N, C-alpha and C positions, 0 to 999 in steps of 0.2 A: 689856346685854350685858356679860357676865362679862370683867373688865380682863383677869382672869390669865390663866395659859396654859394653861388646862383647856378647860373648854367653851365653845365656840361657838354662834353662830346665825348663819348664814350667809345673807347678801338672797336674794331670789327671782330675780333674775335670772340668778344667777350657773349656769352647767353641771356638772353632774356626768360629767365625760368617760368616766368608767370605768365608767358604769352604762348608759350610752348615752340619757339620758332628763334633762328639764330639772329643777331642784332644786323641790321642795317641802316647805312648812313641817312636813310631818310627817313626813318624811325625816330631822329633823335629831338627833332622837336617836338613830338609829344610826348616827350618823357620830361617830366622835373623832377628833378634830384634836388630833395630837401637839404640835404647835408653833405660833408664832404664824404666822399667814398671811400673806403679802406681795399686798394687791391680793385682787380674787373668784374666782381660777382655783383650782381645787380638784385638786390634783395626786392621783394612784392610792395614792400611797406614806403620804398621810395615814387610808387608809382600812383595816382590819384585816378580811380577809374571814374566812373559814373555815379557808382554808388556810394565811393566814398567822399560825393561831394557834401557841402552840408545842406540840412533841411531845408532850410528857406531858400537855395537855390535850387534844390531839387522841385520844391512846390511851384515855385516861377517858371520853370521849364515843363512841368507837369497842366500849367494854365492855361500853356498855349494850343494844348493838345484838342479836336475835336472829340464827342463821347465814347464814337465808338473804338479810337485809336488809345482812351484812356482806360476802358476796361480791358482793353487786350496787355497795356503796361501793366496791372496790375497781375496779370498770370504770369510774369516773368521773373519775379522774384518775392520773397517777404517784405523787404525793405520797400520793392513797386508797389506792391499790394498797399501798403501803408499811407503811402503816400498818395494814391489812385482814391484811395478813402477818403481824404481827408476832409472834412467838413466844409472846410473854406471854399475848397472848389467847386464843391456840389452846389453849394447853397448860393454860389453865382450862376451856375448851370440852372437852379431852380428859380432863382428870382428871375432869370433871363428869359425862361420861356413860359411860367405862370403867376408871375406880377406884375401888375399892371404900371407903366410907367407912367412919373408925377409930370401933370403939364406944369404943375407952378414953377417959376421961375425962383432958385434958391444961390447963396452964393458957394462957391466951388471950395472956399473953405469949411463951410457947414456941411457939406457933405463929405470931405475927408473927416473930418472930425466923427460923422456919426458911423461911417462904414469902421472907423476905428473902434469903437464903442461897440459897434454891433460883435465884434470879432469874439469878444468875450462870452459873451451869451451863446455864438455858434461854435464855440469849440468847450459847452457846458454838456452837449449832446454826447451821446456813445458814438465811435468812431464809425463811419459809415453811416449815420441815422439820413443824413439829407441824401445820400444817394439812392437809399430806398426808397425815400420819400417822392423823389426823382421818377423812379422806373414804376412803382406802382402808381403815381398818377399818371405818367404816360400811360402804361398798359392800360388804364382805364379809360383814356380819351380812345383807343383803339377799338371797345368792344361797346361803344354808344348805339351803331345802328344794329349790332350782332343780335341783342335783346326784342327787337321787332323782329328779324329773320327768326328767330325760334317761336313766337307768339301761333303763326297758324297751325293748328294741329292737323294730320291726316286722322278721319273717323274710322277708318279701317286699321289704322295700326298704331293708334295712340301716340305717335311720335311726330315730331315737328318735319314739317311737308317741305323745306326750304334747308332740310340739313347741309347739303351740297353747299349752297351757296354762303349757308354760316360759318362751313370751314375752311373756306375759299377767302372769306372776310377776315378770318382770324390768324389766314396765314400759316396754317396747322400743315407739318408734316411727319411722317413719320422714320425713324429710322432704327437700326437693331446695332446691337454692340455684340459681338463675339468675344467674351474671354478665356481667355489662355489660361491654364495652369499655373505657370510663372506669372501672372497678372499683366500679360503683355492684352490690349487691347484692340480691336479691329470695328473701325466704324465703317458700316454700308448704308448709301441713302437709297430712299425708295425709288427703284425705278419705274414703275407703273402703280397707279391708283385707279380701283373702279370703284364707285359710286353704283348701287343697288338700290332694290327701294327702302331695305331697312337697315343695309350692312353696306361697309365700304374691305373692298378687295387689295391687298396692296400687294406688290410683288418686289424680291429684291433679287435681282441676278448680277455677276461678274467672272470678268477670265479669271480671278487670283481668289479662291479661296484660304485660309488656311486648314490645315488639317484635322481634320474629323477627331481624331483621336486626342490629340494636344487642346482641346477646347475644354472647356469647365462648364461655361454658363452662356444662354443667348439670353440677352433684353432686348424689348421693346419698350421705347420711348416715344414718346408725342413731342414735337418741337414744334415752336412758335419763335417766330423773332422778337425782340424784347421791344424793336420799336415799328413803327407803323410800317407794314410789308408794303406800300408804296415807295417809301422814302428810303429804306435800307434792305439791298438783295440779303434775301432770306438765308442763301447759305454762307454768301460772305459779312455779313453782317452778324452782330451779337446774339445768341439766341440761346433759351432755358428748354432744358429736358423736366419731361414727366416722365416719372415710370410706367407704363402698361402693363407689363407681366415681365416672371424671371420664370427661364426652365435652367433646367440640371441636364448639362447632355455628358453626364461621366457615366452613366448606364443608360445609354440610349435604346439598348433591343429591347430592356427591360420596362423601361417608363415608357414607350413609343406604342404603338398601334399600328401597323400597314395596313393601307388601305387600296393599295393599288401600283401597280405599274405597267411599262412597257419594256419593250426593248433594250433599251437608254439606260431610263431611270428608275426607280422605286419611291414611293410617298411613302414617308414614318411620318402619322401624326402624334401630335403633342398638346396635350389638353390646357388651355383651351384653344382652340383654332389656328393652331400653329402647322404647318405642314415643312418639311425637311425633303425636299428631292434630290436622289443619294445616286451617284451612277452606278452599274448594276456591275461596272468592271471591279470599279477598286472600293465603291461606300464612300467616295468623297461625295463633298457635297458638291450639288448643281445649281441649284435655287431655292430661296425661301420663299413660300406663300402663307399670309395670313389674313386670316377673316375674322374682322371686329363690328360688331352690334351697333347701332349708332345710340343705343338705351346709356346716357349718360357718358359718350363718348368725348363730348367736348371737355366735360368737366375734369374727366380722369386723364387728359393728355395735356391740360392744361394748369389744373392745380395741385398736380404732385410735386414730387422730388426728383434727384435724384438718382435718391437711394427707396424712400419710402414712394408707396402706391394709395392714388388720389382715394379716401376713406367717405361712402357716402354716408349724409345723414342718418338716424337714428329713424326707424320707420313708427307712427304712432298710430296704432290699431283705432279704429272705429268701433265702439263698444254698440253692441245690439242685442239686448235682452231679450226683446220680443220675437222674432224670427227664431224657432229651433232648427234649423238648417244652415243656418248664418255662415256663411264661408262655401258654402258647397254648390251654389249657383250663381247664375250672372256673370260666367267668366265670358271674355270673348277671345280666340284664336285667331293668330295669322301668321300663316307657313308658306314659304318660299322656296324653292327647289332651282337652282343656278349655278354657273361656272365662274360669277363674275363678269363675264362678257355678255353672256348668254342668260334668258329665263327660260327654266323647263316648265314651272308650275309655279301658280300665286294663285292662293286662297286665304279667303277671312271668313270664319266661322263664330256666330254670335249666340248667347243666351245659352252656352253649353252647362250641363250641369250634373253633378256627382250624386249617388244616392248613398244613405248609410251604409247598405246592405255591400256595396262596392269598396268598403273601406278596408282592406286585407294587406298584410305583412308591410306596414306602416307606411302605407302610399294609398292616393284618394285615384281610385281608376277613373276617366272620364274618356268616354268613346265618342269622337268627332264624327268619324264616318264609322257607319257600320257596314257590317258585310252583306246585312242579310236586307239592306233597304238601297236598291241600286239606281236612285234617283239621287242618291248622294255620293254615289262614285265620279271620284273626279279624272280628267284626261291630263297625262303629262306629253308635253310638246316634244319631239323627237326623244335619240338614246340621249342616256344620263351618260356626261363625260367631263373630263377637268383639261383643259390645254396646261401645258406649258412651253417656259421659251426662255434659252439662254442668251449669249450673245449671239452664237452662232447657229442652235441648232432649235429646234421644237417638236412638240407631237402633241398629243390627245392620250388621255390615260381612260379607259373606256370604264362603265359602270361606275363611277363615283363622280359626287359632288360635292357643295357648299350647301349647307339647309341654314336657314333663319326660320328659327319660330319668336314670336310675340306673344304675349300671352297677359290682356289686362283682367282686370279684377271688376268687381262691379263698378266700381267708380270709374272707371276706365282708367285707371294708371296702369303704370307696367310692374307685373306681379312677376311676372320669371320671364328672362331673354337670354336667349343663347344662338352664336353663330359658330360653327362647326363643322370641317371636313365629313361627308359620310361614306360609306361602301353599301352598294349592294350586295347579299349572299343567297345563298337558295336557299329554300324551307319546304318542307315535306308537308301535306297534308291528306289526310284519311278521305275528305269531303272532296266530291268532281263539281264541279262547274262546268254546266255545260255552253254559258254564253262566252266564257272566257276558256278559248285553246292556247295553250304555250306553257311556259316555264313561269313557277309561280316565287315569286324574289319577298325580300323584306330589306330594310332600313332600323338600326336600333340605333339609339343614342340613350346615353345616362350617365350623371354628374351627380352630386350628395343631394342637389336640391328637385330633383325628377327625372323621369325616363319618356321618352317617345320611342314608337312601335308604329311602322309604317309597313304598309303588305300591298304589293303590286301585281298585277296578272296583266299576261301581253293578250294581246288581242292580236290574232295572226292577222284576218282580213285587211285591218286598219295599219299595222306596222306601228303599234303604239302603246306606251302601257296604261293603267286602268287604276288609281288609286280604291282600291276596294274596302282597306280598314286600316284608320288611322285610331289610335288610341294612346291618351297621353295620361301621367302617371306623376301625381303631385306629393310630395312628402310630406307627409303629418304633422312633422317638427315645423315646415314653412311655413304651413295653413293655420297652423294654432300660434306661430308667432307674428303672423301678418293679420290676422283677423282677433287678437286675444281669444279662442276657442279653446275648446278642450277636447279635442277627438282622441 
């Protein structure tokens, strides 16, 4: 055994407390003894870990990492986070990708001196400055062609006609995070995504769900790859999250509405647009379905943060002192009933109006389809149902579906947009319509900005539903704020 103050081999019976296992002779070469030990106790101060290395050494090690590994290393500890955010490392990465290389020859000594002098100005910036600069500029490169995809507008919906292509070009996906009361989080990647005319339907199914009684909240996030999706896989590479919605699960029975069920599961609806499929037997989660409207979906999925949702810029109303009924006419309505996979009804209605005498109880009532005008009545293809599937089971829940409503103002700008699960319910009427023989049912939806009421009649001969009445209700507060009026 060496008698100097340098390397020494410890007896086998000594215990390495800092590592949590008994001493092994094969580990002796990995231990650096900084001073003469007294006894056989091994102190943690005598061990050199990677975090205890000098800053310059760590900086040199981290400089060899690729970008994805560098970002992952910054999540290990606080010290690693500081090294991984060093401006010198990220400035070199930034210059490597975004600075043109000099073609003129210069002596090597001049380059070395210039680099040393530039380090002074680089460290003048706050920590992480060049990291943010690189990420923001790289993210901007991936969105160059997206603006061109969003330019063509569908004249019926007022929304971009190539929304699906734009979402795929950005690599946007959606995840849910189930947060337990003790703070533990369960992340679920989307299982399937169906793109419809004005919305996308997302499904999450899993063989293992946490107990519903232990959950506190459910969060929906839009996830985009930090770098170009074609170069880095979205799931394995670094990604950023944007909060779309957060739902409380503490009092699920009080906060949710049952929209239907079958022998296996029942569907609980959480506003806005979230469906929880729970097993009839024990009430635990089976499947989760969400329906997201296209209006500002890309902005909400990319421009928010982990804790805050995207806030759209305030609307600036266009004043009109000439028209005495400004804000009461010129609306365009597009409505669709579907289940994600199949469409039951899709229709557009233009130049719908509201008269002043129809402003009652804080709402503007606009009749889109009148029960007295049979020429306006619209058909629904087949029976309304909502499919569900888990890893091993699947089924259909009758008399419920997904509804998308898009309202455009006089300038053909989105005024009110919604996507939500809805269910049929029976209604009684004193009037008898001999053209429609069968049960009369209705679909109702309500939120702080407005209401939707749809009445359907069953035509026995054709075995299908007819929409005989469609009425929209706009909140007077929303209309006044949008048009700067005073109704």
